[in-house]
C-alpha positions in Angstrom: 9.4 31.8 -34.9 6.4 32.2 -32.2 3.4 30.6 -33.3 0.3 28.3 -32.5 1.2 25.6 -32.2 0.2 21.6 -32.9 0.0 19.9 -29.2 -1.2 15.9 -30.3 -1.8 13.3 -26.5 -3.0 10.7 -26.6 -3.1 10.3 -23.3 -5.0 13.5 -22.5 -8.7 10.9 -21.6 -6.4 10.0 -18.1 -6.1 11.3 -15.0 -2.6 13.0 -13.8 0.6 12.2 -14.0 3.7 15.0 -16.1 2.0 14.5 -19.4 -1.3 16.8 -19.6 0.7 19.4 -17.1 3.3 18.7 -19.4 0.6 19.9 -22.6 -1.2 22.9 -20.4 2.7 23.8 -19.7 3.0 24.5 -23.9 -0.8 25.9 -23.9 0.4 28.3 -22.2 3.5 29.7 -24.1 2.4 29.9 -27.2 -1.7 30.8 -26.8 -3.9 30.2 -29.9 -1.9 26.5 -29.9 -3.7 23.6 -31.7 -4.6 19.9 -29.2 -5.9 17.3 -30.5 -6.8 14.5 -28.4 -7.1 11.3 -30.1 -9.5 9.3 -27.2 -10.8 12.5 -25.5 -9.6 14.7 -23.1 -10.4 15.2 -19.1 -12.0 17.6 -17.5 -9.1 18.6 -15.2 -6.6 19.6 -18.1 -9.7 21.2 -20.2 -9.7 23.5 -16.6 -6.4 24.3 -16.8 -6.5 25.1 -20.4 -8.7 28.4 -19.7 -7.4 31.2 -21.5 -4.5 30.2 -23.5 -6.9 29.5 -26.2 -6.3 27.2 -27.5 -8.6 25.7 -29.9 -9.3 21.4 -28.9 -10.0 18.7 -31.0 -11.3 15.3 -30.1 -13.0 14.0 -32.9 -11.2 12.6 -36.8 -11.6 15.5 -39.0 -11.8 14.6 -42.8 -13.2 10.8 -44.0 -9.1 9.3 -44.2 -8.7 10.8 -40.7 -12.3 9.3 -39.9 -11.2 5.3 -41.2 -7.5 5.7 -40.0 -9.6 6.6 -36.6 -12.1 3.6 -36.8 -9.2 0.7 -37.3 -7.2 2.3 -34.9 -10.3 1.2 -32.9 -10.6 -2.5 -34.4 -7.5 -3.2 -33.7 -7.4 -1.7 -30.6 -10.2 -4.0 -29.7 -8.4 -6.6 -31.1 -6.1 -6.2 -28.7 -7.6 -6.6 -26.0 -9.2 -9.4 -26.9 -6.6 -11.3 -27.7 -4.9 -10.4 -24.3 -7.9 -11.7 -22.9 -7.0 -15.1 -24.1 -3.2 -15.5 -24.7 -2.9 -14.2 -21.1 -2.0 -18.4 -19.8 1.5 -18.9 -20.3 0.4 -22.4 -22.0 0.6 -20.3 -25.3 3.0 -20.0 -27.4 5.4 -16.8 -26.7 5.4 -15.7 -29.9 1.2 -16.0 -29.4 1.4 -14.2 -25.9 2.7 -10.9 -27.8 0.9 -10.8 -30.7 -1.9 -8.8 -29.3 1.6 -5.7 -27.8 2.1 -6.1 -31.9 -1.7 -5.2 -32.2 -2.0 -2.7 -29.8 1.9 -0.7 -31.7 -0.7 -1.0 -35.2 -3.5 0.6 -33.2 -1.6 3.3 -31.4 0.5 3.8 -35.7 -3.0 4.7 -36.7 -4.8 7.1 -34.0 -1.5 8.7 -34.7 -1.9 9.3 -38.1 -5.9 10.2 -37.6 -4.5 12.8 -35.3 -1.7 14.2 -38.2 -4.6 14.8 -40.8 -6.4 16.7 -38.3 -3.3 19.0 -37.8 -2.6 18.6 -41.7 -6.4 20.4 -42.2 -6.2 22.0 -39.6 -2.9 23.9 -39.6 -1.0 23.0 -42.4 1.2 25.6 -41.3 2.9 26.1 -37.5 6.1 26.5 -36.6 5.8 22.3 -34.9 3.8 19.5 -35.0 4.9 17.3 -31.9 3.7 14.2 -30.5 4.1 14.4 -26.6 3.7 10.9 -26.2 4.4 8.6 -29.6 4.0 5.4 -30.1 8.5 3.8 -29.7 8.4 1.4 -33.0 6.1 2.5 -36.6 8.0 5.9 -36.2 7.2 5.8 -40.7 4.3 4.8 -40.9 2.6 7.5 -38.8 4.3 9.8 -40.8 3.2 8.3 -44.3 0.1 7.8 -43.1 -0.8 11.8 -40.9 1.2 13.2 -43.9 2.3 14.9 -41.4 6.1 16.1 -41.2 6.4 16.1 -37.0 8.4 15.8 -33.6 7.2 11.9 -31.7 8.4 12.3 -27.3 9.3 9.1 -27.0 9.3 8.0 -23.6 9.9 4.0 -23.4 10.0 1.6 -25.4 8.6 -1.7 -23.6 7.8 -3.8 -27.1 10.4 -4.2 -29.4 8.9 -5.0 -32.8 8.1 -8.7 -34.2 8.4 -9.5 -37.4 5.4 -9.0 -38.5 5.4 -5.4 -37.1 8.2 -4.3 -38.2 8.0 -5.8 -41.9 5.6 -2.8 -41.3 8.0 -0.4 -41.0 10.5 -1.2 -43.4 8.1 -0.8 -45.6 7.2 2.7 -44.5 11.6 3.6 -43.8 11.4 6.6 -45.9 8.6 8.0 -43.8 11.6 8.0 -40.6 12.4 11.0 -42.5 9.5 13.1 -41.7 10.0 12.9 -38.1 12.3 13.2 -35.5 12.3 11.6 -32.2 12.8 12.9 -29.0 14.2 11.0 -25.8 13.3 12.6 -22.8 17.0 10.2 -21.5 19.9 8.9 -23.3 18.5 6.0 -22.2 16.4 5.8 -24.1 17.7 7.4 -27.2 20.3 5.3 -27.2 17.1 1.9 -27.3 15.6 3.7 -29.9 18.8 4.0 -32.0 19.9 0.2 -32.5 16.2 -0.3 -33.1 15.4 2.4 -35.3 19.7 3.1 -36.9 18.6 5.5 -39.5 15.9 8.1 -37.6 16.6 11.3 -36.7 16.5 11.7 -33.0 17.5 14.4 -30.3 18.0 13.9 -26.3 16.0 16.9 -24.6 13.9 16.5 -20.9 10.1 16.1 -21.0 8.7 17.4 -17.8 8.7 21.8 -17.3 9.4 23.5 -14.5 6.7 25.5 -13.8 7.4 27.3 -11.1 5.3 26.6 -8.9 7.6 25.5 -5.8 5.8 24.8 -2.7 4.8 26.8 -0.5 5.3 27.0 3.5 0.9 27.0 4.1 0.5 24.0 2.0 3.2 22.3 3.8 1.6 23.5 6.6 -1.9 22.4 5.8 -0.1 19.6 3.7 0.3 18.3 7.6 -3.4 18.8 8.5 -4.9 17.6 5.2 -3.7 13.7 6.5 -3.2 14.4 10.4 0.1 14.0 10.5 1.3 15.7 13.8 4.7 18.7 12.6 7.4 16.8 14.2 6.8 13.4 12.8 8.4 11.9 9.7 5.7 11.6 6.7 7.6 9.9 3.2 5.4 9.2 0.2 4.9 7.0 -2.5 3.9 8.5 -5.1 1.6 6.7 -8.8 0.3 3.4 -9.5 2.7 0.3 -8.8 3.5 -0.3 -12.4 6.3 -3.4 -13.4 9.0 -0.6 -13.5 9.6 -0.1 -10.0 10.2 -2.3 -7.1 7.5 -2.7 -4.6 9.2 -5.8 -3.3 11.6 -3.6 -1.8 9.8 -0.4 -0.6 7.6 -3.7 1.0 10.7 -6.0 2.4 12.5 -2.7 3.5 9.2 -1.1 6.0 9.3 -4.7 7.8 12.6 -3.7 9.0 11.9 -0.6 10.3 13.1 0.4 14.1 11.4 3.9 14.5 8.8 5.5 14.0 7.5 6.7 10.0 4.1 7.6 8.7 3.6 6.5 4.3 1.5 8.5 2.7 0.5 6.0 -0.8 -1.0 7.7 -4.0 -2.3 6.4 -7.2 -3.3 3.5 -9.1 -2.8 0.6 -9.3 -1.7 -1.0 -5.4 -1.8 -4.3 -4.5 -4.5 -4.2 -1.2 -2.7 -7.0 -0.1 0.1 -5.5 0.9 -1.1 -2.3 1.8 -3.2 -5.1 4.3 0.3 -6.0 5.0 1.8 -2.1 6.0 -1.5 -1.3 8.3 -0.1 -4.2 10.1 3.5 -3.0 10.7 4.1 -2.0 14.2 6.5 1.8 13.2 4.5 2.8 10.3 1.7 4.5 10.2 0.1 4.2 6.8 -2.6 6.2 4.7 -3.9 6.3 1.5 -5.2 8.5 -1.5 -6.7 5.9 -4.0 -6.3 6.5 -7.7 -6.0 8.3 -10.5 -4.9 12.0 -8.7 -5.4 15.0 -10.1 -2.5 17.8 -9.6 -4.3 19.8 -6.7 -4.3 16.4 -4.5 -0.8 16.0 -5.7 0.6 18.5 -4.6 -1.4 18.0 -0.9 0.6 15.0 -1.1 4.1 16.0 -2.0 3.3 19.2 0.2 3.1 16.6 3.9 6.0 14.6 2.8 9.8 14.7 4.4 10.7 13.0 0.7 9.9 11.4 -1.7 10.8 7.5 -2.4 11.5 6.3 -5.9 12.1 2.9 -6.9 13.1 0.9 -9.5 14.4 -1.9 -11.5 18.1 -2.5 -12.4 18.5 -0.6 -15.4 15.1 0.8 -15.9 16.5 4.5 -17.6 13.5 6.6 -19.0 12.5 9.9 -17.4 11.3 9.7 -13.9 8.3 12.1 -13.6 8.3 11.4 -9.6 12.4 12.7 -9.6 11.1 15.9 -11.8 8.0 16.6 -9.5 10.3 16.6 -6.2 12.5 18.8 -7.3 10.5 21.2 -8.7 7.7 21.9 -5.9 10.8 21.0 -3.1 11.4 17.9 -2.4 14.0 15.6 -0.7 14.1 12.4 -2.8 14.9 8.7 -1.5 15.8 7.5 -5.1 16.8 3.7 -6.3 20.2 3.6 -7.8 18.1 2.3 -11.2 20.0 5.0 -13.9 23.3 5.5 -13.4 23.1 9.0 -14.7 20.4 10.1 -12.7 22.5 8.4 -9.6 25.5 10.8 -11.3 23.6 14.2 -11.2 22.0 13.9 -7.3 25.8 12.4 -6.4 26.2 15.0 -3.1 23.3 16.4 -3.2 22.3 17.8 0.1 18.3 16.7 -0.8 18.7 13.3 -2.0 19.3 10.1 -1.0 20.7 7.3 -3.1 20.2 3.2 -2.4 21.3 0.3 -3.8 18.5 -1.2 -6.1 16.7 -4.4 -4.9 18.4 -3.2 -0.6 16.3 -3.2 1.2 18.7 -3.2 4.3 20.1 0.1 2.2 16.0 1.4 1.7 15.7 1.2 5.4 19.1 2.5 6.2 18.1 5.8 3.8 14.3 5.8 5.7 16.2 5.9 9.2 18.2 8.4 8.4 15.4 11.0 6.7 13.4 9.5 10.5 16.1 11.3 12.1 17.0 14.9 10.2 14.9 15.3 7.5 16.6 16.6 3.9 17.6 20.1 2.6 14.3 20.8 0.4 15.5 21.1 -3.3 16.7 24.3 -4.6 15.5 26.9 -6.9 18.0 25.4 -8.8 17.3 21.4 -8.9 14.9 21.1 -11.5 18.3 22.9 -14.0 20.2 20.4 -12.3 18.0 17.2 -14.2 17.7 18.4 -17.6 14.5 21.0 -16.7 13.8 23.9 -19.2 10.6 26.4 -18.4 7.8 25.3 -20.8 8.9 28.8 -23.0 12.6 27.5 -23.4 10.9 24.0 -24.2 8.8 25.1 -26.7 11.9 26.6 -28.6 13.3 23.5 -28.3 11.0 21.8 -30.0 10.6 24.9 -32.0 14.0 24.8 -33.0 13.8 21.3 -34.1 10.7 20.6 -35.6 12.9 23.9 -38.3 15.3 20.7 -39.3 12.6 18.7 -41.0 11.6 21.7 -43.6 15.4 21.8 -45.3 14.5 17.7 -45.5 10.6 18.2 -46.6 11.7 20.8 -49.5 
């Protein structure tokens, strides 16, 4: 099977991240695919799709899709307003959680609208996949959208409360019309615990495009940031989200006894913390306000001797930053927050792990890189982490989707 795909990406409007890169890679692997971006699409992503012959849809087609989109937007506005109203801890926990439950409903309705478009425009296709799917209401999205599909669930952040759980039970039979694809076993285990009847498989999301950093790019990265060739550089990429342990970075940098350049790229970040880092005697800070596009991201990685990834204990979702480092050929300093990832990196000459939430351990790792740069990952590093090429990944999704057809029959 080598026909066009239907690729639904609700986050296509956001710049940066490996969601957009993977979307473009799939489109190049299967020219002529249908791409549905319910909330719009970033200009950089549109540029990356050139030459693929893809059809791009950003507005609902048909009455049912339009009604579902309008309902989704109304629910999203209600969720945003509710977060402002109930942000104070003076409110009961149930009320503080309510806006997040409404957000789950909004995401479900947006997915259903996109699936209606897919059903209208491409009724016969090798695969329909939501590249960034909600962690809840899987069956409801399938029933309202009227379309069997794959759902790539990157993380499980918001669990269902009573009302949303009831909606899920009403639409329970729709779960047999979807297959959830989890990028890691940890995410798959959480989904299985919450949705024991939901079919699921595990397979990494990020793809290896084979575009490793060249020597010229590495030299150019140093020049761009004004960093001498033989001085140590570490990059900290991506927004400072709650699952990232920025506090351990803050404490470790204060323990530095030798000079280090740190390139911080992405958003959101805490300006007060950056100001504190600028005042540290052994640190030279370089900032790249985000979100950043692919070209700038490559420049940041090219300048670095190592990429720093720190997360809180128990975070088991796929790290796009770890995957980026492996595919580009950049060494890693990473916390041991995920036992599976730690075991995978054990003994690799291009990766240093340190105990989670241990600033002394991180400081030791930084000093190691300052004194002796790590080896660059070889070309087998992406496969070690479970990455496939875009063609291999599309084949995996196609085979997985094909297993839904007997159920539909």
